[in-house]
Z-matrix of the N, CA and C atoms (Angstrom, degrees):
N
C 1 1.409
C 2 1.536 1 109.62
N 3 1.310 2 115.50 1 131.85
C 4 1.436 3 120.43 2 -179.30
C 5 1.510 4 111.05 3 -100.22
N 6 1.325 5 117.61 4 133.34
C 7 1.446 6 124.62 5 175.63
C 8 1.523 7 109.98 6 -89.30
N 9 1.329 8 115.13 7 128.60
C 10 1.481 9 120.86 8 -177.03
C 11 1.547 10 104.42 9 -127.25
N 12 1.289 11 117.48 10 130.52
C 13 1.459 12 119.76 11 179.26
C 14 1.521 13 109.16 12 -72.94
N 15 1.342 14 116.13 13 144.83
C 16 1.412 15 119.76 14 177.75
C 17 1.538 16 111.33 15 -90.44
N 18 1.319 17 116.28 16 137.91
C 19 1.481 18 120.90 17 176.48
C 20 1.570 19 104.70 18 -98.09
N 21 1.331 20 112.32 19 162.65
C 22 1.479 21 115.26 20 -179.10
C 23 1.570 22 107.93 21 -123.81
N 24 1.254 23 117.37 22 84.38
C 25 1.458 24 120.98 23 173.76
C 26 1.523 25 112.72 24 -81.37
N 27 1.260 26 120.61 25 136.54
C 28 1.466 27 124.41 26 177.22
C 29 1.516 28 110.21 27 49.28
N 30 1.332 29 114.19 28 -116.78
C 31 1.544 30 117.25 29 -176.03
C 32 1.525 31 109.69 30 -118.00
N 33 1.349 32 118.62 31 26.55
C 34 1.444 33 118.73 32 179.70
C 35 1.568 34 108.64 33 -137.76
N 36 1.330 35 113.94 34 -168.40
C 37 1.481 36 119.75 35 178.31
C 38 1.483 37 108.16 36 -118.40
N 39 1.308 38 119.17 37 151.01
C 40 1.431 39 123.17 38 -179.21
C 41 1.544 40 109.93 39 -133.46
N 42 1.313 41 118.70 40 136.07
C 43 1.483 42 124.29 41 175.91
C 44 1.535 43 111.17 42 -109.50
N 45 1.250 44 119.50 43 127.94
C 46 1.455 45 122.53 44 174.96
C 47 1.477 46 108.71 45 -79.09
N 48 1.348 47 117.07 46 128.70
C 49 1.427 48 122.32 47 178.38
C 50 1.544 49 104.84 48 -112.34
N 51 1.332 50 113.85 49 112.86
C 52 1.430 51 117.04 50 -174.92
C 53 1.542 52 109.75 51 -143.52
N 54 1.299 53 115.77 52 173.66
C 55 1.454 54 118.30 53 175.25
C 56 1.483 55 110.89 54 59.83
N 57 1.398 56 113.68 55 -140.67
C 58 1.508 57 121.43 56 178.66
C 59 1.512 58 112.94 57 -59.85
N 60 1.370 59 114.66 58 -28.24
C 61 1.453 60 114.61 59 -176.99
C 62 1.523 61 109.68 60 -66.77
N 63 1.319 62 119.42 61 -24.52
C 64 1.477 63 123.43 62 178.08
C 65 1.517 64 109.12 63 -94.99
N 66 1.357 65 116.97 64 -36.85
C 67 1.493 66 121.49 65 -174.71
C 68 1.432 67 112.47 66 -67.26
N 69 1.328 68 119.44 67 -46.81
C 70 1.501 69 123.39 68 -172.01
C 71 1.470 70 110.85 69 -62.28
N 72 1.319 71 120.87 70 -49.20
C 73 1.499 72 119.26 71 179.04
C 74 1.546 73 111.29 72 -85.07
N 75 1.318 74 117.20 73 4.28
C 76 1.464 75 120.76 74 174.66
C 77 1.557 76 110.12 75 69.28
N 78 1.292 77 120.29 76 38.71
C 79 1.422 78 124.39 77 176.72
C 80 1.552 79 111.96 78 -79.26
N 81 1.330 80 116.78 79 136.74
C 82 1.401 81 121.37 80 168.77
C 83 1.489 82 109.80 81 -130.78
N 84 1.336 83 117.57 82 162.62
C 85 1.501 84 122.53 83 -178.83
C 86 1.420 85 107.41 84 -60.81
N 87 1.380 86 116.62 85 132.54
C 88 1.460 87 122.79 86 176.45
C 89 1.540 88 113.69 87 90.00
N 90 1.325 89 117.42 88 -6.88
C 91 1.496 90 117.90 89 -176.53
C 92 1.527 91 108.90 90 -71.83
N 93 1.308 92 118.98 91 140.67
C 94 1.441 93 119.83 92 176.58
C 95 1.486 94 111.18 93 -72.90
N 96 1.299 95 120.63 94 144.18
C 97 1.427 96 128.78 95 -177.55
C 98 1.502 97 111.82 96 -135.39
N 99 1.326 98 119.21 97 157.32
C 100 1.439 99 123.18 98 167.37
C 101 1.541 100 108.38 99 -108.91
N 102 1.299 101 116.00 100 144.45
C 103 1.438 102 120.68 101 179.74
C 104 1.476 103 110.32 102 -125.06
N 105 1.315 104 119.93 103 117.76
C 106 1.456 105 126.71 104 177.36
C 107 1.515 106 107.59 105 -95.96
N 108 1.282 107 119.24 106 126.30
C 109 1.486 108 123.71 107 -175.19
C 110 1.563 109 106.80 108 -111.89
N 111 1.294 110 117.26 109 132.38
C 112 1.470 111 122.56 110 169.65
C 113 1.480 112 110.39 111 -139.82
N 114 1.282 113 118.86 112 -178.62
C 115 1.461 114 122.49 113 179.73
C 116 1.555 115 107.97 114 -71.92
N 117 1.314 116 119.44 115 -19.85
C 118 1.438 117 123.61 116 -179.21
C 119 1.506 118 112.40 117 -84.55
N 120 1.312 119 118.29 118 -18.99
C 121 1.463 120 120.67 119 -178.31
C 122 1.538 121 112.99 120 147.03
N 123 1.350 122 113.91 121 -157.63
C 124 1.452 123 121.39 122 -177.09
C 125 1.499 124 109.94 123 -117.64
N 126 1.374 125 115.91 124 147.27
C 127 1.449 126 121.34 125 170.78
C 128 1.514 127 105.58 126 -125.28
N 129 1.320 128 114.69 127 119.17
C 130 1.488 129 121.02 128 178.61
C 131 1.490 130 109.53 129 -109.17
N 132 1.319 131 114.96 130 126.61
C 133 1.478 132 120.08 131 -175.99
C 134 1.538 133 108.30 132 -131.90
N 135 1.332 134 118.33 133 141.24
C 136 1.451 135 119.79 134 174.68
C 137 1.520 136 111.29 135 -64.64
N 138 1.306 137 115.87 136 144.41
C 139 1.535 138 120.43 137 175.05
C 140 1.543 139 107.55 138 -72.07
N 141 1.287 140 114.31 139 129.56
C 142 1.454 141 118.55 140 178.27
C 143 1.556 142 110.28 141 -69.69
N 144 1.260 143 116.50 142 121.31
C 145 1.489 144 119.80 143 -178.80
C 146 1.505 145 106.24 144 -115.75
N 147 1.329 146 114.38 145 141.28
C 148 1.475 147 118.75 146 171.33
C 149 1.533 148 108.06 147 -72.92
N 150 1.310 149 115.69 148 125.37
C 151 1.451 150 121.14 149 -175.90
C 152 1.495 151 112.05 150 -68.36
N 153 1.316 152 118.10 151 -31.73
C 154 1.477 153 122.36 152 177.28
C 155 1.510 154 109.20 153 -149.62
N 156 1.316 155 117.42 154 150.92
C 157 1.466 156 119.08 155 -178.70
C 158 1.509 157 107.30 156 -73.71
N 159 1.277 158 115.41 157 143.86
C 160 1.463 159 122.02 158 179.27
C 161 1.556 160 111.20 159 -81.46
N 162 1.324 161 114.54 160 147.50
C 163 1.455 162 118.94 161 -177.92
C 164 1.476 163 113.21 162 -68.77
N 165 1.339 164 117.48 163 -41.31
C 166 1.459 165 124.48 164 -177.69
C 167 1.496 166 111.00 165 -117.64
N 168 1.366 167 115.25 166 148.22
C 169 1.412 168 118.98 167 170.25
C 170 1.480 169 112.96 168 -82.36
N 171 1.366 170 118.94 169 166.50
C 172 1.454 171 119.52 170 178.82
C 173 1.542 172 110.61 171 -61.06
N 174 1.292 173 117.55 172 -42.39
C 175 1.440 174 121.18 173 -176.91
C 176 1.507 175 109.60 174 -64.81
N 177 1.320 176 120.20 175 -36.85
C 178 1.451 177 122.82 176 179.45
C 179 1.585 178 111.57 177 -67.38
N 180 1.356 179 113.67 178 -36.57
C 181 1.491 180 117.22 179 176.93
C 182 1.503 181 112.53 180 -67.97
N 183 1.329 182 116.70 181 -34.09
C 184 1.463 183 120.02 182 -176.56
C 185 1.464 184 116.19 183 -95.92
N 186 1.365 185 116.13 184 -0.13
C 187 1.508 186 121.54 185 -174.59
C 188 1.537 187 114.08 186 -53.18
N 189 1.329 188 120.24 187 -49.58
C 190 1.392 189 124.67 188 -177.96
C 191 1.465 190 116.67 189 -103.91
N 192 1.299 191 115.21 190 16.04
C 193 1.499 192 120.80 191 -177.74
C 194 1.522 193 110.85 192 -78.21
N 195 1.314 194 115.59 193 130.35
C 196 1.428 195 121.15 194 174.75
C 197 1.589 196 107.52 195 -127.96
N 198 1.308 197 119.92 196 171.63
C 199 1.422 198 118.79 197 177.58
C 200 1.501 199 113.71 198 -58.39
N 201 1.352 200 115.55 199 -32.86
C 202 1.432 201 121.99 200 -179.27
C 203 1.576 202 111.68 201 -69.96
N 204 1.342 203 113.01 202 -48.56
C 205 1.409 204 119.03 203 -179.90
C 206 1.566 205 115.00 204 -69.44
N 207 1.289 206 109.80 205 -23.42
C 208 1.548 207 115.11 206 176.01
C 209 1.527 208 112.17 207 -89.88
N 210 1.369 209 114.59 208 0.27
C 211 1.496 210 121.54 209 178.53
C 212 1.534 211 109.73 210 56.84
N 213 1.347 212 117.15 211 38.53
C 214 1.475 213 121.77 212 176.48
C 215 1.499 214 110.87 213 -61.66
N 216 1.339 215 116.89 214 -25.89
C 217 1.494 216 121.06 215 -177.26
C 218 1.519 217 109.50 216 -73.60
N 219 1.326 218 117.88 217 -13.97
C 220 1.457 219 120.37 218 179.12
C 221 1.525 220 115.01 219 -96.66
N 222 1.333 221 116.82 220 2.22
C 223 1.444 222 119.24 221 -178.29
C 224 1.509 223 108.26 222 -74.67
N 225 1.271 224 116.43 223 144.89
C 226 1.469 225 122.68 224 179.61
C 227 1.508 226 110.25 225 -86.43
N 228 1.345 227 114.76 226 151.07
C 229 1.435 228 118.64 227 175.39
C 230 1.539 229 112.97 228 -82.62
N 231 1.318 230 117.27 229 138.36
C 232 1.506 231 119.56 230 -179.61
C 233 1.487 232 108.19 231 -78.66
N 234 1.298 233 113.73 232 145.44
C 235 1.460 234 119.38 233 174.19
C 236 1.511 235 109.18 234 -86.68
N 237 1.351 236 117.88 235 167.63
C 238 1.478 237 118.34 236 -179.72
C 239 1.560 238 113.25 237 -59.54
N 240 1.301 239 115.63 238 -32.91
C 241 1.465 240 121.35 239 -178.44
C 242 1.524 241 109.73 240 -65.92
N 243 1.369 242 118.17 241 -30.72
C 244 1.437 243 123.09 242 -174.17
C 245 1.454 244 114.68 243 -80.94
N 246 1.346 245 114.97 244 -18.48
C 247 1.511 246 121.02 245 -179.17
C 248 1.550 247 110.27 246 -68.90
N 249 1.320 248 119.50 247 -31.65
C 250 1.484 249 123.84 248 -177.14
C 251 1.513 250 109.36 249 77.33
N 252 1.338 251 112.37 250 -169.02
C 253 1.437 252 119.73 251 -174.37
C 254 1.574 253 110.42 252 -86.97
């Protein structure tokens, strides 16, 4: 765990995120993030962005799908050991 001093800009606090703290989660300046706040602290995560738009929507992919075209009849049955706890 790295200790980072807090700065006091205006009427709030600021944390500098640099080095591995920025590199490991792949943070860059200007990236959108989510911040979860609790009594124990803050959790900052990058917003998941779709890297490229998909060609088809889910509904388009499933439009003509039937059990036969999905080959549902070829699925194997799970054994009791494969179900897990």
